[in-house]
C-alpha positions as CSV (number, residue, x, y, z in Angstrom):
1,M,43.7,-75.0,-95.5
2,S,41.9,-72.6,-93.1
3,R,39.1,-72.0,-95.6
4,T,38.6,-75.8,-96.2
5,L,38.6,-76.6,-92.5
6,G,36.1,-73.8,-92.0
7,V,33.7,-75.3,-94.5
8,L,34.1,-78.8,-93.0
9,K,33.1,-77.3,-89.6
10,S,30.3,-75.2,-90.8
11,R,28.8,-78.1,-92.8
12,N,29.2,-80.6,-90.0
13,V,31.7,-82.8,-91.9
14,T,32.9,-84.9,-89.0
15,V,35.6,-86.9,-91.0
16,A,37.2,-86.1,-94.3
17,V,39.5,-88.6,-96.0
18,T,42.4,-86.4,-97.2
19,D,45.6,-87.2,-99.0
20,G,48.8,-85.3,-99.5
21,E,52.4,-85.2,-98.6
22,L,53.0,-86.6,-95.1
23,E,54.3,-83.3,-93.7
24,V,51.4,-81.4,-95.0
25,M,48.9,-83.9,-93.6
26,E,50.5,-83.5,-90.2
27,K,49.7,-79.8,-90.3
28,W,46.1,-80.5,-91.4
29,K,45.6,-83.0,-88.7
30,Q,46.8,-80.6,-86.0
31,A,44.6,-77.8,-87.2
32,A,41.5,-80.0,-88.0
33,E,40.0,-80.8,-84.6
34,G,40.0,-84.5,-85.5
35,R,38.2,-84.0,-88.8
36,I,41.0,-85.3,-91.0
37,L,41.6,-89.0,-91.7
38,P,45.1,-89.0,-93.4
39,A,45.5,-91.0,-96.5
40,L,48.5,-91.7,-98.7
41,P,48.5,-93.1,-102.3
42,F,50.9,-95.6,-103.6
43,D,52.3,-95.4,-107.1
44,P,52.7,-98.8,-108.8
45,E,54.8,-97.3,-111.6
46,S,57.5,-95.9,-109.3
47,G,57.0,-98.4,-106.5
48,K,56.9,-95.5,-104.0
49,P,56.2,-95.6,-101.2
50,T,57.4,-99.2,-100.8
51,V,55.3,-101.8,-99.2
52,D,57.6,-101.8,-96.2
53,E,57.4,-98.0,-95.9
54,L,53.6,-98.1,-96.0
55,R,53.5,-100.8,-93.4
56,Q,55.5,-98.6,-91.0
57,L,53.3,-95.6,-91.7
58,V,50.2,-97.6,-90.9
59,K,51.6,-99.0,-87.7
60,S,52.6,-95.5,-86.5
61,K,49.0,-94.4,-87.4
62,R,50.4,-91.6,-89.7
63,V,48.4,-93.2,-92.6
64,L,44.9,-94.6,-92.1
65,A,43.9,-95.2,-95.8
66,F,45.6,-95.8,-99.1
67,A,44.1,-93.2,-101.4
68,E,43.7,-91.7,-104.0
69,I,45.3,-94.4,-106.1
70,S,45.6,-92.7,-109.5
71,S,47.1,-95.5,-111.6
72,Q,44.3,-94.9,-114.2
73,Y,46.1,-91.7,-115.2
74,E,49.2,-93.8,-115.9
75,G,47.3,-96.4,-117.9
76,I,47.9,-99.0,-115.3
77,A,44.9,-101.4,-114.7
78,V,44.0,-102.5,-111.2
79,T,45.0,-106.1,-112.3
80,D,48.5,-105.0,-113.1
81,P,51.0,-107.2,-111.2
82,R,52.6,-104.1,-109.7
83,M,49.4,-103.4,-107.8
84,E,49.2,-106.8,-106.1
85,P,51.7,-106.3,-103.3
86,Y,49.9,-103.2,-102.2
87,F,46.5,-104.9,-102.3
88,A,47.9,-107.8,-100.2
89,L,49.3,-105.3,-97.6
90,A,45.9,-103.4,-97.4
91,E,44.1,-106.7,-96.9
92,E,46.6,-107.8,-94.3
93,L,46.4,-104.6,-92.3
94,D,42.7,-104.0,-92.9
95,I,43.4,-100.6,-94.4
96,P,40.8,-99.1,-96.8
97,V,41.9,-98.4,-100.4
98,G,40.4,-95.7,-102.6
99,I,41.0,-96.1,-106.3
100,H,40.3,-93.6,-109.0
101,M,37.9,-95.3,-111.4
102,G,36.1,-92.7,-113.4
103,P,36.5,-89.3,-115.1
104,G,39.6,-87.1,-115.3
105,P,39.5,-83.6,-116.8
106,P,38.0,-83.5,-120.2
107,G,40.5,-84.5,-122.8
108,A,42.9,-85.8,-120.1
109,P,45.1,-87.8,-122.6
110,Y,45.8,-84.7,-124.6
111,V,46.2,-82.2,-121.7
112,F,48.4,-83.8,-119.0
113,A,48.0,-87.6,-118.8
114,P,48.7,-89.3,-122.2
115,N,48.2,-92.8,-120.8
116,Y,44.8,-92.1,-119.2
117,R,42.2,-94.4,-120.6
118,M,38.5,-94.2,-119.8
119,K,38.0,-97.9,-120.3
120,L,39.9,-98.4,-117.0
121,S,36.9,-96.8,-115.3
122,S,34.9,-100.1,-115.5
123,L,34.4,-101.5,-112.0
124,L,34.3,-104.9,-113.5
125,A,38.0,-104.7,-113.8
126,L,38.1,-105.1,-110.0
127,E,36.6,-108.5,-110.0
128,D,39.8,-110.6,-110.0
129,V,41.3,-108.3,-107.3
130,L,38.2,-108.7,-105.1
131,V,38.0,-112.5,-105.5
132,K,41.7,-112.8,-104.7
133,H,41.4,-110.5,-101.7
134,P,37.9,-111.0,-100.3
135,K,38.6,-109.1,-97.1
136,L,40.0,-106.1,-98.9
137,R,38.1,-102.9,-98.1
138,V,38.1,-101.1,-101.4
139,W,36.0,-98.2,-102.8
140,A,35.9,-97.0,-106.4
141,M,36.3,-93.2,-106.4
142,H,33.9,-91.5,-108.8
143,A,31.8,-94.7,-109.0
144,G,33.0,-95.7,-112.4
145,W,31.2,-92.8,-114.2
146,P,29.8,-93.0,-116.8
147,L,29.8,-96.8,-117.0
148,V,26.8,-97.3,-114.7
149,E,25.9,-100.7,-116.0
150,D,29.4,-102.0,-115.0
151,T,29.1,-100.3,-111.7
152,I,25.8,-102.0,-110.9
153,G,27.1,-105.3,-112.1
154,A,30.2,-105.1,-109.9
155,L,28.2,-104.0,-106.8
156,Y,25.8,-106.9,-107.4
157,A,28.5,-109.5,-107.6
158,H,30.8,-108.2,-104.9
159,P,29.0,-107.1,-101.7
160,Q,32.3,-105.8,-100.1
161,L,32.7,-103.1,-102.8
162,Y,31.7,-99.5,-102.2
163,V,31.8,-96.4,-104.4
164,D,32.0,-92.7,-103.8
165,I,30.5,-89.8,-105.8
166,G,33.4,-87.3,-105.5
167,I,33.5,-84.6,-108.2
168,I,30.6,-86.1,-110.2
169,D,28.2,-84.7,-107.6
170,Y,29.0,-81.1,-108.4
171,A,31.2,-80.7,-111.5
172,F,28.7,-82.3,-114.0
173,P,25.2,-81.3,-115.1
174,R,23.0,-82.0,-112.2
175,K,20.4,-84.0,-114.2
176,Q,23.1,-86.2,-115.6
177,F,24.5,-86.9,-112.1
178,Y,21.0,-87.6,-110.6
179,D,20.3,-90.0,-113.4
180,F,23.5,-91.9,-112.7
181,L,23.0,-91.9,-109.0
182,H,19.4,-93.0,-109.2
183,R,20.3,-95.9,-111.4
184,I,22.6,-97.2,-108.7
185,I,20.0,-96.6,-106.0
186,D,17.2,-98.2,-108.0
187,A,19.3,-101.3,-108.5
188,G,19.4,-101.6,-104.7
189,F,22.8,-100.3,-103.7
190,E,22.0,-97.1,-101.8
191,N,23.9,-98.5,-98.8
192,R,27.2,-98.6,-100.6
193,I,27.3,-95.1,-102.0
194,M,29.6,-92.8,-100.1
195,F,29.7,-89.0,-100.3
196,G,32.8,-87.4,-101.7
197,S,33.8,-84.0,-102.9
198,D,37.3,-84.4,-104.5
199,E,38.0,-80.9,-103.3
200,M,41.5,-79.9,-104.4
201,V,41.8,-76.2,-104.8
202,W,38.3,-74.8,-104.3
203,P,37.1,-75.1,-100.7
204,D,33.5,-74.4,-101.6
205,A,33.4,-77.6,-103.7
206,V,32.6,-79.4,-100.4
207,S,29.4,-77.3,-100.0
208,A,28.5,-77.6,-103.6
209,A,28.7,-81.4,-103.4
210,I,26.7,-81.5,-100.2
211,D,24.0,-79.3,-101.6
212,T,23.6,-81.6,-104.6
213,I,22.7,-84.4,-102.3
214,Q,20.6,-82.3,-100.0
215,N,18.6,-80.8,-102.9
216,D,17.9,-84.1,-104.7
217,P,14.1,-84.2,-104.7
218,A,14.0,-87.9,-105.3
219,L,15.9,-88.9,-102.2
220,S,14.3,-89.5,-98.8
221,P,15.9,-88.0,-95.7
222,E,17.1,-91.4,-94.8
223,Q,18.8,-92.0,-98.1
224,K,20.5,-88.6,-97.9
225,R,21.7,-89.5,-94.4
226,D,23.1,-92.8,-95.7
227,I,25.0,-91.2,-98.5
228,L,26.3,-88.3,-96.5
229,Y,27.3,-90.2,-93.4
230,N,26.1,-93.7,-92.5
231,N,27.6,-95.6,-95.5
232,A,31.0,-94.1,-95.0
233,A,30.9,-94.6,-91.2
234,R,30.2,-98.2,-91.8
235,F,32.9,-98.7,-94.4
236,L,35.6,-96.7,-92.6
237,R,34.5,-98.2,-89.2
238,L,34.2,-94.8,-87.6
239,K,33.4,-94.7,-83.9
240,K,30.1,-92.8,-83.3
């Protein structure tokens, strides 16, 4: 915790959406000088936390986002009926939802998540959810990598949809990531790409991810600023 918070401060990360057990999040919040935005995922398979429990956590301001929703690892599509009550709650309370739609560890179905399916990375799977809940603030974590055509199509059809570039911005070959990122930007959606690190156990992942954006020779200073701050500030409705 101390190393990660030190990196956030030194790299001027003003807000970091962070999820974990509630008791752990409380400790992070107290130590973070306002830099931690606490998030909590829901699990449609177990039904925990319940909708009522999440409602109370939001009202008490202990939870400010529902993330990271990792149902892809369980083979549960975003259109699964078990997801619907949570989406309805998030739209009602105007709480942002971050859903894992993209890569897991290489060979994930054979290592730890037998039900993981890459096909669930397609952002086009979100269409029915977005149409049913047009005021839902949802972002696709990992931007649906590597299905860039589906990502572009979903962003085009649904202007409320955002993506983040967590883990793909430092864990993959840089040229491959830049090609993916630039395809989305060239399609006109640079204002809906949010920075992310997906830092879990390696605090320096935050810096590695920031450096990937800062060192991209194809991006203007304004584009870098949008990805590193402005887009997320708009989506999360941060007070400047």
